[in-house]
Structure formats: structure tokens, C-alpha cells
NUPA-577593 format. One record per residue (C-alpha): residue in one letter; chain; residue number from 1; x, y, z. Coordinates in steps of 0.001 Angstrom, whole numbers. Layout:
! residues N
+----+----+-----+---------+---------+---------+
! aa ! ch !   i !      c1 !      c2 !      c3 !
+----+----+-----+---------+---------+---------+
!  A !  A ! NUM !       X !       Y !       Z !
...
+----+----+-----+---------+---------+---------+
This chain:
! residues 183
+----+----+-----+---------+---------+---------+
! aa ! ch !   i !      c1 !      c2 !      c3 !
+----+----+-----+---------+---------+---------+
!  M !  A !   1 !  122538 !   90508 !   86838 !
!  R !  A !   2 !  119711 !   91770 !   84869 !
!  R !  A !   3 !  117958 !   95283 !   85562 !
!  E !  A !   4 !  114741 !   95706 !   86353 !
!  L !  A !   5 !  112425 !   98565 !   84424 !
!  H !  A !   6 !  110626 !  100881 !   86500 !
!  I !  A !   7 !  107654 !  100650 !   84933 !
!  P !  A !   8 !  106556 !  104521 !   85986 !
!  T !  A !   9 !  109708 !  105823 !   85127 !
!  L !  A !  10 !  109553 !  104395 !   81485 !
!  L !  A !  11 !  105942 !  105450 !   81278 !
!  A !  A !  12 !  106903 !  108885 !   82175 !
!  T !  A !  13 !  109644 !  109073 !   79316 !
!  L !  A !  14 !  107244 !  107505 !   76818 !
!  E !  A !  15 !  104376 !  110207 !   77773 !
!  T !  A !  16 !  107045 !  113042 !   77692 !
!  L !  A !  17 !  108402 !  111788 !   74425 !
!  S !  A !  18 !  104960 !  111404 !   72997 !
!  K !  A !  19 !  104234 !  114735 !   73974 !
!  V !  A !  20 !  107292 !  116307 !   72332 !
!  I !  A !  21 !  106725 !  114245 !   69291 !
!  H !  A !  22 !  102991 !  115116 !   69022 !
!  N !  A !  23 !  103339 !  118712 !   69957 !
!  I !  A !  24 !  105590 !  118988 !   66390 !
!  L !  A !  25 !  104098 !  117170 !   64338 !
!  D !  A !  26 !  100359 !  119074 !   65240 !
!  H !  A !  27 !  102808 !  122125 !   64861 !
!  P !  A !  28 !  105427 !  121736 !   62356 !
!  D !  A !  29 !  105733 !  125624 !   61307 !
!  E !  A !  30 !  106298 !  126531 !   65128 !
!  D !  A !  31 !  109705 !  126555 !   66083 !
!  K !  A !  32 !  109067 !  126758 !   69772 !
!  Y !  A !  33 !  107923 !  122926 !   70138 !
!  R !  A !  34 !  111374 !  121912 !   68054 !
!  K !  A !  35 !  113183 !  123675 !   70899 !
!  I !  A !  36 !  113947 !  121769 !   74227 !
!  P !  A !  37 !  116280 !  123577 !   76063 !
!  I !  A !  38 !  119255 !  121167 !   78003 !
!  T !  A !  39 !  118588 !  123195 !   81291 !
!  N !  A !  40 !  114712 !  121626 !   81260 !
!  K !  A !  41 !  115480 !  119853 !   84418 !
!  A !  A !  42 !  112062 !  117696 !   84043 !
!  F !  A !  43 !  112966 !  116787 !   80431 !
!  A !  A !  44 !  116213 !  115663 !   81186 !
!  E !  A !  45 !  115034 !  113679 !   84313 !
!  K !  A !  46 !  112420 !  111984 !   82283 !
!  V !  A !  47 !  114273 !  111480 !   79046 !
!  T !  A !  48 !  117741 !  112984 !   78262 !
!  D !  A !  49 !  119249 !  111279 !   81597 !
!  R !  A !  50 !  117593 !  107617 !   80722 !
!  K !  A !  51 !  119676 !  104946 !   79310 !
!  G !  A !  52 !  118824 !  105548 !   75278 !
!  G !  A !  53 !  116971 !  108957 !   75733 !
!  K !  A !  54 !  119723 !  111236 !   74361 !
!  A !  A !  55 !  119885 !  108251 !   71302 !
!  F !  A !  56 !  116497 !  107936 !   70822 !
!  L !  A !  57 !  116464 !  112200 !   70330 !
!  L !  A !  58 !  119542 !  111963 !   67982 !
!  A !  A !  59 !  117793 !  108899 !   65719 !
!  C !  A !  60 !  114688 !  111196 !   65681 !
!  G !  A !  61 !  116858 !  114054 !   63992 !
!  F !  A !  62 !  117495 !  116088 !   67142 !
!  L !  A !  63 !  120706 !  117959 !   67127 !
!  R !  A !  64 !  122390 !  119776 !   70488 !
!  K !  A !  65 !  122907 !  123350 !   69743 !
!  T !  A !  66 !  123473 !  126635 !   71102 !
!  M !  A !  67 !  120566 !  128846 !   69616 !
!  E !  A !  68 !  119941 !  132478 !   70681 !
!  G !  A !  69 !  122705 !  131971 !   73581 !
!  K !  A !  70 !  121114 !  128397 !   74920 !
!  D !  A !  71 !  121910 !  125213 !   74625 !
!  V !  A !  72 !  119066 !  123443 !   73023 !
!  W !  A !  73 !  118031 !  119894 !   71484 !
!  Y !  A !  74 !  116322 !  121115 !   68166 !
!  L !  A !  75 !  114813 !  119780 !   65648 !
!  G !  A !  76 !  115278 !  121108 !   62193 !
!  Q !  A !  77 !  112170 !  121653 !   59408 !
!  T !  A !  78 !  113193 !  119269 !   56695 !
!  G !  A !  79 !  110496 !  116411 !   55217 !
!  T !  A !  80 !  112533 !  113338 !   56237 !
!  D !  A !  81 !  112537 !  114626 !   60134 !
!  I !  A !  82 !  108715 !  114707 !   60051 !
!  A !  A !  83 !  108707 !  111212 !   58567 !
!  V !  A !  84 !  111425 !  110007 !   60873 !
!  L !  A !  85 !  109225 !  111606 !   63990 !
!  E !  A !  86 !  106087 !  109966 !   62394 !
!  L !  A !  87 !  107913 !  106687 !   62593 !
!  A !  A !  88 !  109022 !  107059 !   66258 !
!  R !  A !  89 !  105680 !  108020 !   67426 !
!  D !  A !  90 !  103768 !  105169 !   65483 !
!  E !  A !  91 !  106107 !  102637 !   66087 !
!  V !  A !  92 !  108189 !  102971 !   69079 !
!  V !  A !  93 !  106308 !  105536 !   71609 !
!  D !  A !  94 !  102884 !  104872 !   71158 !
!  K !  A !  95 !  103108 !  101133 !   70747 !
!  R !  A !  96 !  105064 !  100793 !   73367 !
!  K !  A !  97 !  103054 !  103355 !   75887 !
!  N !  A !  98 !  100250 !  100902 !   74724 !
!  E !  A !  99 !  101946 !   97778 !   75514 !
!  I !  A ! 100 !  102559 !   99281 !   79127 !
!  H !  A ! 101 !   99174 !  100317 !   79816 !
!  G !  A ! 102 !   98219 !   96714 !   78740 !
!  A !  A ! 103 !  100304 !   95125 !   81122 !
!  M !  A ! 104 !   99808 !   96989 !   84070 !
!  L !  A ! 105 !   95702 !   96834 !   83215 !
!  A !  A ! 106 !   96179 !   93139 !   83202 !
!  E !  A ! 107 !   98339 !   93087 !   86314 !
!  Q !  A ! 108 !   95511 !   95168 !   88007 !
!  R !  A ! 109 !   93104 !   92786 !   87124 !
!  R !  A ! 110 !   95187 !   90051 !   88443 !
!  D !  A ! 111 !   94969 !   91778 !   91901 !
!  E !  A ! 112 !   91817 !   92394 !   91733 !
!  R !  A ! 113 !   90895 !   88737 !   91061 !
!  E !  A ! 114 !   93524 !   87868 !   93953 !
!  K !  A ! 115 !   91657 !   89859 !   96107 !
!  A !  A ! 116 !   88297 !   88579 !   95557 !
!  E !  A ! 117 !   89581 !   84877 !   95480 !
!  N !  A ! 118 !   90710 !   85488 !   98947 !
!  A !  A ! 119 !   87573 !   87166 !  100253 !
!  K !  A ! 120 !   85767 !   84440 !   98934 !
!  R !  A ! 121 !   88130 !   82247 !  100923 !
!  A !  A ! 122 !   88000 !   84371 !  104183 !
!  E !  A ! 123 !   84221 !   83944 !  104092 !
!  K !  A ! 124 !   84058 !   80361 !  103463 !
!  V !  A ! 125 !   86321 !   79987 !  106695 !
!  K !  A ! 126 !   84279 !   82278 !  108740 !
!  R !  A ! 127 !   80581 !   80356 !  107471 !
!  D !  A ! 128 !   82741 !   76734 !  108389 !
!  F !  A ! 129 !   83604 !   78566 !  111390 !
!  E !  A ! 130 !   80074 !   79346 !  112309 !
!  E !  A ! 131 !   78767 !   75661 !  111164 !
!  D !  A ! 132 !   81142 !   74291 !  113241 !
!  R !  A ! 133 !   79748 !   76723 !  116460 !
!  D !  A ! 134 !   76260 !   75887 !  115365 !
!  E !  A ! 135 !   76596 !   72199 !  115477 !
!  W !  A ! 136 !   78531 !   72572 !  118826 !
!  E !  A ! 137 !   75364 !   74258 !  120235 !
!  Q !  A ! 138 !   73191 !   71776 !  118986 !
!  R !  A ! 139 !   75528 !   68799 !  120436 !
!  V !  A ! 140 !   75372 !   70849 !  124056 !
!  E !  A ! 141 !   71349 !   71237 !  123818 !
!  M !  A ! 142 !   71118 !   67242 !  122749 !
!  T !  A ! 143 !   73180 !   66116 !  125598 !
!  G !  A ! 144 !   71463 !   68289 !  128041 !
!  G !  A ! 145 !   74016 !   70925 !  128510 !
!  V !  A ! 146 !   77022 !   68046 !  129147 !
!  K !  A ! 147 !   79628 !   68863 !  126610 !
!  D !  A ! 148 !   81076 !   65877 !  125076 !
!  S !  A ! 149 !   85015 !   65772 !  124022 !
!  V !  A ! 150 !   84182 !   66923 !  120318 !
!  A !  A ! 151 !   82052 !   69918 !  122040 !
!  Q !  A ! 152 !   85151 !   70244 !  124141 !
!  D !  A ! 153 !   87929 !   70367 !  122004 !
!  F !  A ! 154 !   85719 !   72925 !  119820 !
!  V !  A ! 155 !   85293 !   75505 !  122505 !
!  D !  A ! 156 !   88865 !   74640 !  123403 !
!  R !  A ! 157 !   90394 !   75871 !  120075 !
!  T !  A ! 158 !   87813 !   78820 !  120007 !
!  E !  A ! 159 !   89329 !   80203 !  123590 !
!  R !  A ! 160 !   92986 !   79763 !  122430 !
!  M !  A ! 161 !   91723 !   81608 !  118965 !
!  N !  A ! 162 !   90554 !   84342 !  120961 !
!  R !  A ! 163 !   93337 !   84762 !  123095 !
!  G !  A ! 164 !   96159 !   84627 !  120165 !
!  P !  A ! 165 !   98543 !   82562 !  119562 !
!  S !  A ! 166 !  100864 !   80865 !  122538 !
!  P !  A ! 167 !  104128 !   82173 !  123923 !
!  E !  A ! 168 !  105834 !   79427 !  122469 !
!  L !  A ! 169 !  104936 !   80741 !  119146 !
!  L !  A ! 170 !  105860 !   83936 !  120018 !
!  G !  A ! 171 !  109407 !   82682 !  120987 !
!  Q !  A ! 172 !  108784 !   83735 !  124485 !
!  G !  A ! 173 !  109665 !   80414 !  125743 !
!  G !  A ! 174 !  106483 !   80115 !  127833 !
!  N !  A ! 175 !  106890 !   83882 !  129537 !
!  T !  A ! 176 !  103669 !   85229 !  129723 !
!  L !  A ! 177 !  102584 !   88768 !  131038 !
!  D !  A ! 178 !  101051 !   86746 !  133936 !
!  D !  A ! 179 !  104334 !   85238 !  134832 !
!  D !  A ! 180 !  105760 !   88466 !  135576 !
!  N !  A ! 181 !  102824 !   90194 !  137329 !
!  D !  A ! 182 !  103149 !   86983 !  139959 !
!  N !  A ! 183 !  106613 !   88346 !  141377 !
+----+----+-----+---------+---------+---------+
């Protein structure tokens, strides 16, 4: 069985990785951006507890170390690490993030189109109903108030529609509230 990706979770992971990588690249000489405490719960939930999260950090050059008595994910300051981070940022994190955003926007547009189409269909049903009602009223006027079978059928359908579904459709087998009140 294939496991479905949870898009918001994946996006949160990519956003977090993007922020970490961008901070290191923007401030290459500041050690505070190169250390991520293992005890950082938010980072763990978004990255290291996710499938592939630790492997991604290791592939970028992060190492699990104890520094100043604390366990951290640490990225050294070699030129190779920066090149790997740039590649990770451009080809993995930002590219995937953009793909996901694009897919989410496309899905949102589809939903909006579907809502608009449903609204058009509902409006057409309403117009058709009003046209039928107008036609019925014209027939009644033309016959001097005598309802023909088509007009009467329309009245009957309208009354049934206003009452709601029949008890049979609701699975009540013909028992209605009125039957209960007769006792």
C-alpha cells in the first residue's frame, strides 16, 4: 500500500530546511546558524522525525556532535559544505517547495472553477424552475383559472418539493409525524 504524502507537513519540512540553509548561506561566518540543538522540538517534528530528514542533513554535511555540553546538528565551515548547501537549496528544497506551491495553486484554481460551475448550474435550475412557474401561471390565466393536467402536475411537484422528501425515501416506511399525532 502506497503511503500518501501530507502536503502541509511536507511543505513545513521544506520551509524549515529552506530557512536553515538560507540562514547559513546568508551568514556563513556566524556559528549560531550552523548549530541546531537536537532538543529543538519544532525542528525535530518538521525535519529529523520525518522520513529522510536526518539523511538530508547528513548529505548536506551536518554532523551530530556534542558542543558546549549540548547535542546539536552542526555544519562545519568548509567550502565543500557551502557548495553542497547551495546545491541542496537550489535543486532540492526550493525547487520542491515551488513545485508543491504550484500544485496547490492548480488545485485551488480547479476548486474555484468547480464552485463557479456549480453556481452556474444552480442558477440554471432556478431559472428553469421560474420559467416553469411562469408557464404554469400563464396556462392558469389562459384557461380562466382552470388547471390543466400539466399545470396541476407542476403544482403537485412544487408542493412535494416544499414538503421535503417522502417518508419512504427517508426509510421510515410510511410512518409520518402526522400518523403519530393521530393516537
